[in-house]
N, C-alpha and C positions, 0 to 999 in steps of 0.2 A: 563591359562596353555595351554588349547586346542588351543586357538588363536595363541599362540606363536609357537606351533608345525606347524600349517598350514602356518604361516607367514614365518618361517625359511625354510620350505619346498619350498614355493613359491620362496623365494629369492635364495635358494641353486640351484634349478633347473634353474633359470634364469642365475645365475653366471656360472654354469657348462656348459651351452649350448650357452652362450652369442655370441661367435664368429660365430658358425654355424648358429644360428638364424639370426644374423646380415647379414651374407652373403646370406642366403636363402631369406631374406626379400628384400634385394636390387635387387638380380637377379629376384625375383618374380615380383617386380615393373616393371622392364624392360620387362619381358616376358608377363605381362598383356597387353602390347601394341600390341603384335603380333596378337592375335585374333581380336583386335579392328581394326588394320590396314588392316587385310584380309577382314573383313566383310563390310568395306566401299567400296570395289571394286565392279564394276557394272556387276558382273557375275551371279547374281541370276535373273532368268526369272520371269516376273510378273505373269505368269500363272503356276508357279512351283507347287503351292498347289493344283491345279485342274487337271493337265494333267495326263494321264495314261501312263503306260509303253508301251502299244501297240502303242499309238500315237507317242511316241518318237522313237520306233523301226522303224516305217514307215519312219520317217524323216531321220533316220540314213541310212536306206537302199537306200534312194534317193540321199544322199549327200556324202556317203563314200563307197569306194570300199571294204574295209575289216576293221573289228573292232575286237580288241583283248579283250578289256573290257571297261566297263563304271562304273564310281564310283560317288556316291553322297556324298560330304563331309559334315561336320557339319554345314557349312554355307549355305547349300542348293545349292551349285555350282555343275553343272553336268560336270564331267571331263571325257574326252574320250581319249583312246589310240587307234589310228586307222591309216589307209592309205587312203588318200583322192582320189578323182577321177583323179587327175593328177599323182598319184602314190607316193606322198610325205608322209613321216611319220609325223604324228602330235600328239601332246600330249598337250591338252589344254581344255578350257571350251567352251561349246556349248549352244545354246538356245534349250532346249528340245522340244519347240513347233514348231520350224522351221528347226532345225538341223544346223543353221548358226554357224560358228566358231566365238567365241567371243574374244579369247585371249589365249596366251600360259600359261601353268601351272605356278603358282606363286612359284618361288624358294625361299627357306628360306634364308633370308639375313645372311651375315657373323656375324653380331652382334648378331642376334637371335641364330645362330648355336653355337657361342662361349658361349653365356649366358646359353643356354639350357644345354650344356655339363657341365658347371660349376654348374648350379643349380641341375642337376640330380646326378652328381658323383664327383664334385670337380676336374675333370680331373684325378681321381684316379681309374676309372673303377669300378670294383665290390667293392673294399674297400671303395671307396667314396660313392657309393650307400648305403652301410651299414650305414655309418655315417649320411647320409642325412635322411635315414629312421629312425634312432635313434633320430635324431634332431626333426623330425616330432612328434615322440612319446613324447619327452620331452616337446615340445611346447604344446601338448595336455594336459599333466599333469600340466603344468603351467596355462593353461586356466581353468582346473578343480579346482586347488587349489585357483586360483584367484576368481573363482565363489563362492567357500565356504567362502572365506574371506569376500566377499560382503554380502553373506547371514548372516554371523555372525555380520557384521557391522550393517546391517539393521534389525537385531533381528530375522526376520522370512523370509521364502521364499516368502510369500505374498508381502512383501515390497521390493522385489528385485529391482523393477524398480521405487520405490518411490524416492522422492526428496533427493538429496545429498547436505549436507551443504558444501559450498565452503570455505574451510579453507585455502587452498593455491592452486595455479594454477596446479602444477604437480599432487598432490593427487586427486584433483577434476576431472581433465580430464582423469587421469589414470583409475578412476572408471567409469566415465560416458561413455567414449569411449570403455572401456572394456565390458560394458553391451551391448552397441549398436552392437559391432562387435564380440560378443561371438560366435554366431551361424556360421558366415562365417569362423572364425578362427578354430572352432571345425571341420567344414567340410574340410578345407584345411589340417588340421593335420591328420584326419582319412583317407582321400583319399590318403595322402602322405604315410602313413604307409601301407595302402592297396596296393598301387602300388609297394612299396618296396617288400612286400610279394610276389606279382605277379612276380616281376623281378627275385626273387630267387627261383621261382617254389615251394613256400611254400603253395600254394593253389591248389585245384583240377583243372584239365584241363578244359578250357572253350570252347574247340572246339567240333564240332559234327562230327561224322563219319557215312557216308552213307554205306548201305550194298553193297557188291560187285555186279556188274552188271552181271547177268547171261543170260538174254535174251534181245534181241533188236528187235525193229520193225521199219521198214522204212515207212510202210503204202503204200497205192496205189499211192497217189500223195503227193507231198511236200506242206505243208501249210506255207504261209508266217508267219514269227514270229509276225508280227503285228496283225495276226488273232488268235493267241493263246488265249484261253479263260482265262487262268490265267493272261496273260499280260493285257487283256482288263479290268479285274476287279481289277487290282493292281494299286494303286496310286504311282506315281514316288516319292512322298515325303516319302513313307514308305520304299523305297529301299535304301540299303547301297551300293550294287554293283551288276553288271551282268557280269559274265565271259562268253564270247562267245565260241562256239565249236572251237577247234583248227584245226580240219579238217572236211571233209565231212563224215568221218567214223561215222556210226550210233552209235557207242559206245562213241562218244564225245558229251557231253550234254551242254546245257545252265545251268549255276549255278546262280540261283537267290537268293541273300542274302538280306533278309528283316531285320527289326530291331529286330524281335523276333523269326524268323525261317529261314530255308534255304531249297531251292528246287533244285532237278535235273530234267531237262525238256528235253524231246526228241526233237532234233532239226528238225525232219521231221514232227512229228504229233502234237507237243505241249503237249503231254501227260506228266503228272507228274510221273516221275519214282520213285522219293523218296522225302520225306518231313521229316525234323527234326526240332523240336523246340530247340532253344538254351537253355542251362542250365541257372539257375538263376545266377550262378557266372559270366557267360558271360555278362549278362545284367548289373550286378553290376560293372563289370570291365569297360564297355563302359561308364556307368554313372560316375564312379570315375574319368576317364580321363577327361571327359567334365567338371565335377565340379572342378577338380584341375587346369585345364588349362584355363577355361572360353571359351573353343572352342564352337562356334556356338551361343554365346549370348553376345552381346555388354553390356547389362545391368549387367550380372553376371561378365563379365571381369572387368567392372568398380568397382563393389563391391570388387572383389579380389584385384584390384589395391589399393583401399582405405584401405582395411584390411591390406595389406602389409605395407603401409605407417604408419598405426596405430601401427603395431608391432614395427616399428622403434621408434615411440613416446613412446610406453610402455617401451622400453629399456632405453630411455633417462629419462623419468619421474620416472621409478622404481629406477634407480641408483641415481637420484637426491634426491629422498626422503630418500634413505638409507644414502647417504652422509650427508644430512642435519641432520638426527638423530644422526649420529656419530660425527658431527661437534660441537654439543651443549655440549662442555666441560665446566666444572665449574672451577672458580678460587677460590682457598682456601688458604688464607694466614695462617690460623690456621689448625693444624692437628686435627683429629677427637677426640682425647683424651684431647685436649686443649680447645675444644669448649664448650661454655655454652648454645649455641642455635644451634640446628641441624635442617636443612631444608631438607626434603626428597621429591623427585619429581617423579611423575609418568606421563610420557608423551609419546604419540604415534607418533606424527609427529614433536615434538620440540616446538610447540607454547606455551604449558603450561610452558615449561622450561624458556621461556622469562620472564614470570611473576614471577616465583620463583627466577630467577637470579636477577631481579630488586629489589625484596624484600631483598634478601641476600646482595646485594650491599648497600642498605640503612642501613642495620644493621651494616655493616663494616664501612660505613661512619660515623656512630654514635658510633664508637669505641667498638662495640660489638664483642665478640668472636664467630663468626658465621661460621658454616661448612655446606656445601651443597653437596648433592650427590643423586644418584638414589635410589629409594625405594628398589630395589634388592640388594643394597650394605648395607642394614641395618645391624648394628652390635652393639656391646656395646660401650658406650660413657662414659668415666670415670667422666667427669665433667658436663655432660649435665643437664640442669635444665628445658629447654623448647624444645619441639619438634613440628615442624610445617610440616604437610603433605599437599602438593599441588599436586593434581593428577587429571588426566582425567579418563574417563571410556571408555571402548571399547565394541562393540557388545552388548550382552545380560548381561550387568553388569560385564563384565570381566575386569581384570586389563590391563593397557597398557603393552607393551612388556618389559619395564624396571622395571615393578612392579610385575611381575608374581610370584616371590618367596617371596614377602614381608610378607604375612600373615603367611606363613609356618615358616619363620625366627622369626617372632614376638612371635610365640608360644614357641620357644626354647631359645631365648636370653633374659636375664633379665638385667636390668640396675642397676647401683650402687646406684644412687640417685633417689628420687621421681621426677617425671617429669610432668610438665603441658603441655598439648597438645592442638593443634588446627588443624582442618582439613578444607581444602578449595577444593571444587570439581569444576572441569571444565567440561562443556558438552553443549549439545544443547537440548532444550525442544522439538525439532522436533523428537527426538527419545524416545521410550517408557521408556527406562531404564536411564533416565536422572540422571547423577552423582551417579549411583548405587554403583559403587566401592568405591567412597568417603564415601557414607553412611555406607557401610560395614566396612571400615577402622575405621570410627568414632565410630561405635558401638563396635568393637572388642577392640579398645584402651580403651574405657570407662569401659569395664569389666576387663581389665588386671590390676592386682595389681601393685601399684606403679605409675599408670598414672591417672592424674586428668584433666578433660576437663577445659580449660581456657576460650575459646570462643565457642559458638555454631557452629555447622556445617554450612558452607556457600556454597550454590550451585550457580555457576556463569554460566549464559546462554550466549552462543555465545561470549565468551571472553569479556563480558561487563566490560569495564574499570571502570565504575562507581561503580558497585557492588563490584569489587575487591578493590577499594579504600575505600568503606564503611567498608569492613572487615578490611582493613589495619588501618583505623582510630580507629576502635574498639580495635584491638589488640595493637596498639600503646598506646592507653589510658590506657589499662590494665597494660602495662609495662612501662608507663611513659617515652615513647620515642617519639621524634618528627620526625616520619617517613612520608615521602611523596615521591611517585615515579612519574616520568614523564610518560605521556602517549605516548611520542615519541617512536616509534618502537613497541608499545604494541597494539595500537588500530588497528582495521580493518575497512575498509570502509563499510557503511551500504549496505546490500544486496538490491536487487531490491524492490522498494516500489510501492504502488498503491495509487490512489487518492480516498478520501472519503469526502462526503459532510455532514455537520451537518444538520440534519432534525428536531431535537427537543432537548431542554435542560429543565431541571427541576431545578429551582433556589435553590441556597444555603440558601436563606432567610427563606425557609420553614423548614430547618433542623437545629437542635441545635448542630449537630456534624460537621458542616461545610462540609457536604457531598452533592453532586449533581449527577444527572443522565444526561447522554448525549447519544443521538442516532446518529449513523453515517450510511450513505447509501453508499455502495461500488459503485464506478463509473465504475467498470468493473466486469465481471462475475468471481466469485471465489467460491471455495468450502470451506465453513466456518461452524464450528459446535460450539455450546455452550461448553465452556471449553477451546477452543483455546485462544491464547493470541494475543493482538494487541501491536506491538512495534512501538512507536512513537519517533521522533527525534526533540524535542522542540528547541534545540539549532542549528538545521540544521547541525549537525555534527555527529560524531560517538556515541555520548551519547545516549544510548537507554533506554527508559522507557517502562515497560511491564504492561498491564492491562488485567485482565480476561474478556472474552467476554461472554455475554449472547445474543443469537440470537433471536430477536423478529421479526417474519415474515422474511423479507429480510434485516432487519437492524441490526446493531451491537449496543448493549446497554452496556455502561460502568457505573460503580458506582465509583465515585472518591471522596476521602477526600482531601479537599484543605489544603495544608500545606503552611504556610506563606512564607517559603523560598524554597518551592518545585517547581523545574523548570517544571516538567511534569504536575503537577496538576494545576499550575498557567496558563500554556500554554493552557490547555484544558478548564479551567474555563473562559478564555477570549474569547473563540470562540462563535460566534453567529450563529443563523440559516442561512444557505446558505454559510457559510465559508467552505473552503476545506482544508484538511490536507493530507500530505504524510505519509504513514505508511505501515507496512507489517504484514502479518499474520504468527504466529508461531504455528504450529500444536502441540497439547497437547494430543496425542493419549491415554495416560494413564488416562485421566480425562474426558472421555465421559460418558454420561448417559448410563447405561447398556441396551442393547437391550432385554435381557432376564434376569429377576430376580424376585424371589418370592415377594420381597418388597424392597423399597429403602428408606434409611434414609439419609437425607441431613443435614449436620451440618455446620453452618457458623457463623461468627461474623463480624459485620461492613460491609465493602464493599465486603467482601467475598461472599455475597449473589448474586452478579451480575451474575455469570455463572448459578446459580441455578434458577434464574428468567427465563433465556432462556430455561433451561432444562424443567422446569414446563410448559412453553408455548408450548413446542414441545412434551409433554407427551400425545399424542393423543390417545394412547392405555389405558390411565387412569390406568397405573401401580400403585399399592398401594404405595404412597409416603408420608413420613412425613418430615417436615422441622423443625429443631431445630435452631432458630435464636437468636443470642445474640446481643443486642443493648444497648445503654447507657441510653437514656431517654424515657419517655412514648411516646413522639411524634417523636422519631427518625424514627419510622416506616412509618411516613406519606408519604414519597416519594415513598415507595414500596407498600403502602396499596392497591391502586387500582389494581395493577397487582396480588397481592397475593389473594385479594378477588375474582378476576376473575378466578384464578386457583382453588380456593375452590368451586366456583359456578359451574365450568365445571368439577369438580371431577378429575382435573389433579393434585390437591394437596389434600391428604386425611385429613391431619390435620396440623395446624400450632402451634408450641410450642415456645412461645416467652419469652426470658429472658431479663430483663432490669437491668443493674448493678447500675444505678443512680436513679432508681425509689424507691417508698416507700417500695415495696416488693422486695428489691434488691436480685438478684441472677445472676449466670452465666450459660452459656449454659451447662457446664458440670454438674451443679446441676440438671438440667432437665433430663439429661441422666441418672444420678443415680436414679432420681425419677422414671423413666420408665425402670429401669434396667432389669426387668423380660421380658418385651416386646422386648427390644433390643437384649437380649441374645437369645430369641426365633427366631428373625430375622436372627441372625448369624447361628443358628442351621439349619434353613430352607434354607440356602444358599442365603440369601438376601445380599444386597450391602449397604455399608456405605461410603458416600463421605464427605470429610472434606475440607473446603476452608476458609481461613482467616489468622489470625496472627499465628506465631510460638508458642507464649505463649498459645494461645487458643488450638492449636493442642496438645501441650504437656499435658495440663490439660485433654483434651478429651481422649487422648490415655491412660492416667492413669486410667480414669474412665472406659473406655472400657475394659481395662485389668482386673480391679477389678471385674466387673460384669461377664466377661467371665470366670474368675477363679471360681467365686462363683456359677454360674448357669450351666456352661458348662464344668467345671472341666478341663479347658485347657487355656493357655495364649492367649491373643489376636493375638499374632504373628502367631498362627496356622491358623488364618483366613486372612492371608495377601493377598490371592487372591481375597478376598471379600472387601478389603479396597482400597479406592482411595483417594489420598490426594494432595492438591495443596496449600501449605501454605508457607508464606515468612516472 
């Protein structure tokens, strides 16, 4: 719900100010070239940074008959308004070291004059300036609301600049470029608003006033201005302008304006008659003008130029995403009260809708009365017997925009007939709250009277077509329907992969469960932690297989069960030492070994032990850790035995609890948990951590055991300890 508010605010602001922002961006792009074109002119002296005012005054006296004023612009060009020795009026640039005339004053081109007027006031004078100021403020709000959306998408502020999953071109670069140019755009908007306030005199005055001159002193002899002490110790680079005395009258002074203060100086003696520091608002005003225009800095002008171009891209990509969301309309030959199968969809950017629509079309092709709509359109369905929810998750487990009201409606709307439901979650394991909303929907439906779960919740990582098809096969078998969707238009190209070399394999011959170990060495520097996932592409296409990583030294260790028809396991099993494969790392932030915990209990069955072997290897602090491991046969443990014994010897593993389902003393891992229920309940009370990795069936049994012991010893359900539980089961 919160996400929707920010999203609609972001969109509403963009729509309401679209034309003004478009015009301001285009004119901003043109105006960014003005300071660049000025700064490449050859009017800045090489000695500008070291020369004093006194040296320049000496050269001026030798080369010019009379001077009205001297100005230093933002580019460091010295501009003089004077009469030369031939009596000609000049207004142009000089070399402050020699006094040589370098060229006439740069006149603003007609293009820049036209564009400046359009940019500042839309040719509407004060009315236009008001709209431009308002436009700047709206763009500021758009930047703020966009930043909040990114924070929510990334779950926390700490992950603001973390990797973004590239789901589609417009969305990906809308976020990536938005983060990169957030600061420049914020500066552009704040300075734009500030300058508007300044224009309408809504800010305190930024000028200084000197006290009235009451006494004047000529002195015995007139001192040359080049001998004034203040001029000798003042660098020309600190000067903004020097106004020369209008006449020889002793009451006409030099006015020296520096960057932070202003002086009145006796033209005969060089004595300082008055000194005033500029108020803070004056300094802010000067800085605002330079920051908003890029004046005086080619680098900042280029940044402003690119930022304005990016604003145009944000307009394009923002509207493209909006139109794509709205364009995903469903085709329903059956009305809602005629349908026996209802497909409800939650999608943020439209990609999940493609999968749902493909499923719906297959149902229709098999002459099923299927009806598909958004989750927010949930209502009563008179003949519905089956409900399939296919939904993505957004931010910290929040629903997509078209699913924000679903749970609320689910509480108040009852169905006529009993309904079997299935939930399919779409998301990315790169985010901590992977498929969280789908999990919530599945749990709520399971508790609602009249609803019965038909297939277990399925979580699909990065739009994996294979996982989706596995669920489809399961659902089709349950309903005796020959469903099969084409991957055309559904699959996405694999993201950037890296190369890995096989450095060790541990043969399948030694293991009765057809399980083997394989170690891979990354061929490039990467940040990898035990608990992350390795995605491989055995068919060299979009079909993705995921394996939990245990990091041993700098290598990745996988534990693989060979399936006779398993494409991924067969592919890995055929690799020999020295072979290389292409794969990519998927971060699994929610399944890392805790940095601080009173104790850690690791629970795994089968190959689920792989990430735990890496975590134990890295448990250098010897944090109290127990491993409950479920295997099939007595010698199933042989391929892990050496590493587990090493962890025990080094006190990285406190105790190993082994369950063997096919041994003489057959038991399952959840039996061992119930055996040690008092200890495990105490770990929960002491804010310890429990991590579970392996099959979904094992997880289900373990969670039931944990809930029982928690209720018995701690008088509360295991769900109250959700912050201390980490799970990675499939």
